[in-house]
N, C-alpha and C positions, 0 to 999 in steps of 0.2 A: 198595855205595853206595845203590842204589835202596831196599833193605830198611831201611837206617838212616834214610833220608829218610821212608819211609812210617811207621816207628815214631815218628819225631819229630813228624810231622804228626798222627798219631793222638793222641799225648799232648797236643799243643797243642789239637786239636779237642775232646778230652774236657774240657780245662780251661776252654774258653771257650764251649762249646756252650750254646745257649739253646733254649727252646721255640720252635717255628716259628710265631711270631705276627708280625703286621705292626706294626712299631714306628713311631709317628708321627714320631719324630725320626730314624729310620734310623741310629742311632748304633752303629757297629761296635766290636768290641773293639780294644784296643791290640795290635798285632802284635808278636811277639817280634822281636828285632833281625835274626835270620836271614831273616825274611820281610818285612822292611821294604823299601819302594822307596827309591831314591836320594833322592827328594824328602823322604820321611819321615825318613830317617837324618840328613839335613842340615838338619832343621827348615825345610824348603821353601826353602832357599837354592839348591839345585841340582836339575837334572833329569838323568836317566841319558843317557849317550851311546848310539849305535847298538848297539855290542857289548854293553853292560850291559843294555840293554832286551831284546835277544834272549836273553841268558843268563837273565834273570829269567823270561821267557816259557817257556823250555825247562825251567826249574826247576819251574814250575807244571805243565807237561806230564808231567814225570817222576814227580811225586808224585801228581797227581790222576788222570791217565788219561782225564779228561773234556775235555781240551784238546789240540788238535793244532796244532803250529806248522808252517805251510806257507809256501812261497815262491811268489808269484804272478807275479813278473816281475823284471826287472833294471833299475835306474835308469840314467840317462845316464852316470854315473861308474862303473857296474859293480857297484853294491851290490844283493844280493838283497833283495827287498821282502817283509816278513813279513805273513802273514795268520794270525790266531789264530781257530781254529774251536772253539767251545765247545759240547759236546753231551753231556748225561748219558746219551744213547743211544749215544754214540760213533759218531754218524752224521757222518763227516768228509768226505763227498763230497756234491755237490749231489743226486745221485740218492738216496743214503741219507737225506739230510735231508728230501727231499720225501716219502719213504716213511713217515717218522714222522708226517706230518700236522701238524707243529708250525710256527708262523710263524717266518720267518727275519728276525732283526733285525741290521742292519749298522751298526756304529759306526765312523765315520771320524775319525781324529785326525791332527793335524799336517799338514793340507793346506797350511797356512801354518806352517812349522816353528818359528817363534818363539812361536806361540800354542799351547803344548803341554800345557795343563792337562788336556785330554782323555786324553792318554796316561797321565799319572800317576793320574788318577781311575779310569780303566778297569782298569789293572793292580792297583790296590789293591782295587777292587770284586771282581775275579775271585779274587784271593788270599783275600779274606774268605769268599766263597761256596764256593770249591772246596777250600780248605785249612783255614781256621779254622772251617768249618761254621756261619758266620753267615748266616742267611737263605738257605740253599742252595736253597729252593724257587723262588727267582726264576729259576733257570736250568733248572728241570725241565720247563717248558712251552714253551720257545723253543729254537731253535738260534741261537746268537749268533756273528756274525762281527765281528772287530775288526782294523782296520788301525791299529796303534798310532802309526806315524809314516809317513805317506804320502809326503811329500816328503823322502825319506831323505837325499839329497845336501845339501839345504838344512839338514836337521837337523844334519848334521855340520859345516856352516859356522857354528860356534858362536862367540859373542863376547859380552862384556858390553855391547857398543856396537851391537847389531843393532836394538834397538827402543827408541829414545830415549824414547818416550812411556810405556813399560810398567814397572810396579813388580814386578820379579822374574820368574823366578829370576835369580840373579846373572849367568848367561850363558845365551844361548838361540840357537836357530837363525835362519835367514834366511827371508824371505818368498817369494822367487822360486827357481826351479830354476837350475842352473848356466848354462843357456842363456837365462835371463831371462824365463821364462814363469811366469805366475801360474796355478797349477793350478785355482784356483777361478774362472777365466775360460775354462777349457779344456774344459768338459764336452761342448760340442757339436762344436767343430772337432777336438778330440782330437789335438793335435799332439805333446804331450810323451810320451816313452816311458813315463813313470810313469802318465799318464792312460790311454794305450792299454792298458797291462797291467791296470790296475784295472777299466776298463770291460769289456774283453774277457774277462778271466779271473776276475773276481769278480762284477761286476754282471750281465753277460750270462749267465754260467754258473749262478750261484746264484739269480738273480732274487729278491733279498731282498724281503720284504714291507714293510719299513720301513727308511729311511735316516736316521741321526742324524749330523750333521756338527758338530764342536766347534771353536769359534773364541774369540778374544779381540778385542774391538772397541776402537777409539779414540774420540775425541770428548769431549763435555762430561761432567763428573762428575755423579753422582747416587747415590742410596742403593740403587737396584736392583742386586742382585748377579748377576742373569742375565736377559738378554733373549732373545727367540726370534722366529722367524718360521716359516712353513711354506708349501709349495707351494699356491697358491690362485689364485682368479680364474677368469674364463671360458676361459682358455687350457687349464686342467687339467680332468680328469674330475670331475664333481660328487661322486661317491662318495668320492674321495680327499680332497677338501677337507672334505667333511662329517665324515669320521672325524677329521681333524686338528682341526676346530673343536669337535666334540662330545666326543671322547674325550681328545685331547691337551689342548686348551685348556679344555675343560669339566670334565674329571676329573683329569687328571694335573697340570696347572699348579696348581689349588687344593691338591692333595695336597702338592706341592712347597712351596707357601707355608706349609702347616701344619707343615713341618719347620723353620720359622724363617727362610725366605728371602723375598726381595722380588722376585718375577719381574715382568716387564713385556713386552708386545710390543716388538719391535725399535724403538728410539727414533731415528728420523731426523727431527730437528727441522727445521721449515720454515725457521727462521733459527737458525744456531748461537748459543748463549748466550742464546737467548730462548725457553725452553720454553713460556712463556705464550702464544706464537703458535701452538703446537700441533705435531702430528706429521702429516706426509703419508706414508702407507705404501702406495704403489702396489706391485703384485706385482713380484718380481724377474724378470730374464730367464733363459732356460734355460741360459745359460752358467754359472749358479750351481748348486751341488749340489742344494739342496732343490727348486728349480723343475724341474731336470732329472729328478729322481726322480718328480715328479708327472707329467711327460710320459710316463714309463715306466709309468704307472698304479699307482704306489705312493706313499704319503705320504713326504715328505721334511721333516725337522725341522732347522732351523738353531738352534744354541745359541751364544750370545755372552756370555762373562763380560766384565768391564770392566777395562781396562788398569791403572787406578789402584788397584784393590783388591789387597790382599796376595795373594801366590801361594797361600798356604794356603787362603784363602777362595775363590779361584777354583777350585782343585781340589775343594774340598768341594762347591761349588755344582754343578759338573758331575757329580760322583759321585752326589750325592743326586738330581739330575734323571734320570740314567741308571737309578738304582735304581727311581725312581717309574715311568719309562716301561716298563722291562723287566717289572716286577712287574705293572703294569696290563695289558700285552699278554698276559702269562701267565694272568692272571685272566679275561680275556675275549678269547681268541684269535679267536673266531668273528667279532667285530666287525671286526677288521683284515682277516682273510681274506675276509670278505664285501665289504669296501670294495674290495679289490684285484680280486677276481673280477668284481664288478659293473662296475668301471672298465674292465677288459679286455674284457668282453662288450660294453659300450657302444662302445668304440673299434672292435672287430672288426666289429660289426654295422652301424655307422652307414653304412659305404660301400655297403651293399646297399640302402639306403633309396631309394625312388623319388621321395621328396619332397626337392627341392633345399634347402628351408629346414632340413631335418633334417641336411643335410650341410654346414651353415655352420660354419666353424672360425675362431676368433679367433687371430690371430697376435700381436697386441699388445693392451694394455689401457690404460685411462685411469682416473683417479680420478673417482668420482661426486661428486655435490654433498652427499650425506648427511654430516653432521658428528655424531660421537658424542663422548663425553668419556672421558678416560683419567685414572685416579688416579695422578698423578705424584709420586714421592717424591724430591725433589731436595735440593740443598744451596745455601746462600746463596753468591753470588759477590760479591767486591769487585773494584773496578777501579782500576788505577793507570796513569798515563801512562808509555809506554815510548819512549825515544829510539831504540831499535833498531827496534821495529815502526812507529814514527812515529804511534802512536795508543795508545788504551787497551788494556791486556792484563788478562785476568781472573785472579784467584786464587780457588780453591775453598776454602771454609771447611768446618768440621764442623757448622755450624748447619743443622738440617733445615728444609726447606720442603715443605709438602704443598699441592698444588693440583690442581684438576680442569682439564685442558687440552683444547683441541679435538683431536679424533682422527679423521682422514679415512682410512678403509681400504676403503671400498666401491670395488670395481674393476669396470669395465664394459668390454665389447668396444670395441676401437678399429678396428684394421685387420682386416677379416673377409674370408675367401675361401670359395669353395665347394670342398669336397673332391673331387678327381678320383677316377676308378676305381682309379688307381695311377699309377706313374711308369715311364717307359721311358728307358733310359740306354745309349748306345753303349758298347761294350766298351772302347774306347780310353781312357776316363776311369777308369783303374785306381786312381788316388789316391782318387777318390770311392768306388769299390767297397771300398777298404780301410777307409774311414770307416764305411760301412754294416756291414762285418764287425765292427768294434770295438763298435758299438752293439748288435749282435745283431739287426740288421734283416734279415728274411728276404727273399730274392729268388730268382728262377729265371732260368736262361739260356734263350735261344731255341735250339732244335735245328733249326729250319727257317726259311726266309725268310717274313716276314709283312709285309704292307702294309696300312695303315689310316690313317684321318684322326685326327689327334691335335691337342691344343692346344699349340702351340709358344709358349714364354714369351719374347716379344720385349721387351727392355728399351728403353723409350722415353726415359726420363730417369733420371739417376743422378749421384751426386757421391761423391768419395773424400775421406777425411780428409787434412788437410794435414800432420799429424804422425803418427808411428807409434803404434799402440796394440796391445799384445801382439805386437809385431813385424809388424803389418799396417797398411797404409793402407786401412782397411776401406771397403767400398763400400755405400752406402745407395741402394737403388732407390726412386725417388719415383713412377715411373709404369711400369706394365708392361701390355702387351696380350697376351692369350691368343689367338693367331691360329690358326685352323684350317688345318692343312696336311697334305698327304699325306706320310707317312714310311714308309720301308722299313727293317725291322730284320732283321739277319742272324744266323746262328748265333753264339752267344757274347755277343750283346747281352743286356741285363738287363731283366727285368720285375720291378717292385717293387710287389707288391700291398699294399693297406692293410687287409686283413682279418687283422690281427695286432696283438698287444699293443704293439709298438713303432711303430705307425702314426704317432702324433703326432710322434715324433722324426724319422721319415722326412719328414713334411710340413714340419717346421721346418728340416730340412736342405736340402730341394730346392725350396721355394718362393722365388721371386725376391725377395720383399719381407720374408721372415722376418728378424727382427732379429738372430738368431744363425745364419742359414743359411750354406751354403757360398758363396753369392754374396757375402754380407757379408764373409766371411773370405777373399776373393780366389781361391777355387778356380777361378773361371771368367773371370778377367781377360782371358785371351787372346782370348775372343770379343768383348770390348769394345774391342779394338784394331783400327783399320782396317788391312786387309792390302793393299789396292790403292787407287789414286786415278787421276784423269784430269788430264792436262795441260790448261791453259786453252785453248790453241789447238786441241786436239782436241775438247774438250767444247763450246766456244762454238757452233760451227755445228750440232752435234747438239741443243743446248739450244734454239736458235732453231726448229728443226723440231719439237721436242717441244711448245713453246708454241703453234706454229701448229696442230698436230694436236689439242691439248688445251687449249681455252680456260680450263677450270677451273684447270689447272696454272698457266697464265699469270697468272690473277687471284691465285692463292695467292702466286706469286713477287712480284708487284708489291705486294701488300699487306704482305708481309714486309719488302720494301725500304722501304716508306713508314713502317712502324711500328717498325722495329728499326734504329737508326742504326749500331749495332755490326756487324750483318750487312751493311748497305748499304755500309759502308766496308771490308769484308773480301773481297777478290777470291777468295781460296781458298774461303771459306764459300759465296759465291755460285755458284761452279762446282760445289762439292760438293753443293749443293742439287739440282742436276740429275743429277749422277752417281749419287747415291743412289736416284734415281727412274728410272734408266735400266736397260736390259737388262743392262748390264755390272756392275751393283752386285752385291756379294757377298750372296747370299740368306741366308747364315748369320751375317752381321754382327749383333751384339747379340742373337742368339738363344741362349738358354741350352741346354746339352746335355740336362738332364732335361726331357722332354716330359710333359705331363699327358694321361693316357689317358682316352678317352671310354668305353671298355669294356675288359674284360679280354681279352687274346689267347686264342684257343682252345687247349685242352689239346694238340691235335694238333701245335702248332708249338713247344711248350715241352719242355725236357728234364725228365726225371723229378726230382721233388723229392728232395734228398739225405736 
């Protein structure tokens, strides 16, 4: 069977092979029926199911030899999760791939399984390059990783009614995992088994130089067939954003446009249905794929086709963009490799700076005042009154509208902290340690007892969501005090240094006010719950003595009573005011387990690095 397939592939390759030149339109040959994807065979009415997708990938593996189908984990419902490793050197392990010196490009498809154009685009591109000998040079200078369907269980929850807003295919997968998690909100907290497998077994092991995540967006209609964003802003290393801006946006996007496409930065209109008011494009949070990749010191690219475009057009747009990206990375691998190595060096070395200003880290961003213009390619809308909506509802016509619209994309630091020397974590917080492992964050255990002064993160003010989001009543810390306290760490406790490429991820996980940190995602809720209290008849005489001994405390209490009627009329709050300031108060109440180190512990108290 293998020999027959090889002879068949050779015959087809000889029939369609072309000189290895760069085609402006990147137009591939028409594949014979045997090598067509399900989408192609059905004239883009259908997409392959899980089994058919894996069979097609194994067919590519059997004939080409330059592709290896691996399984990197198991989904919640027990499905093995496929990873396609493409290497003309047959370097199918992380170590072998690194030894080639070639950049590793990671294409992630089907994180939202109904938005599956990336899978069909990538399989066709691999087929053309590996089997039909069309532009095979694009794969010779990179190692390519492809997850064709990340949310595999949702991929198999297929129905024609899963995405009411989307124009094809006739049936498609679901947006959430079977336990109701959105994987593209899970990159930091890493709760889903699918995410833990991908981060631990693909991202942390392979350390790809570039991530490309493929989606289909909802929203207003327009003529742009693909929009994009990338990890950017003061939260991410400068070299990473610079590569994305200069190489991706400066060279790859124009090349994609020359193929006949209409690309645009991601279009988040300030007011829906009013593009003339402009686009506000603040940076995404690290819970999203492309911003997470940037925290890991590598560019992350978000690709979004539009739901109302025909499925054929969406697949072609993704395919052509992937072609342009992979070919450009192969033509200038040094630019990408330099961006990654420079970013990693910057992150590793910053913690050693004696200048506190050099160790300032932005946790969040805000839009600047600068307003640029964006060439928007829209369509005219007509409006009609709807008795259902109780107001006007738009209809999108085919009439084109071109306009230059305001475009705000300048991102400035908002919440800024000073990077500590590292973090210290008691061993009993095993769930936190598991998250560090998934992200590939390096830590060491204490081998001997060590006592030192640290900064304990004391949460002074916080609020929780009133409704669940991603299964959480998330916590937002509005005020935190880094209190200097003496702490003793025992054998088995963790030292998390920041002289490592994943330092930014560690900071965003362990800082109290990080917008996607473990505090936000409820990992430390137990320390925010009072464990003891004082009866009023016990506390009242103690409080009287406390005020007599401490006039400043007495003035603070009376001022609070005078200024805050809610407090004044709440006996429990009045008693608790003194209990919290008494010797009986829990010293660990509202103090987060990760402490900020003022200096690294000495090597003599640490276990040897694994």
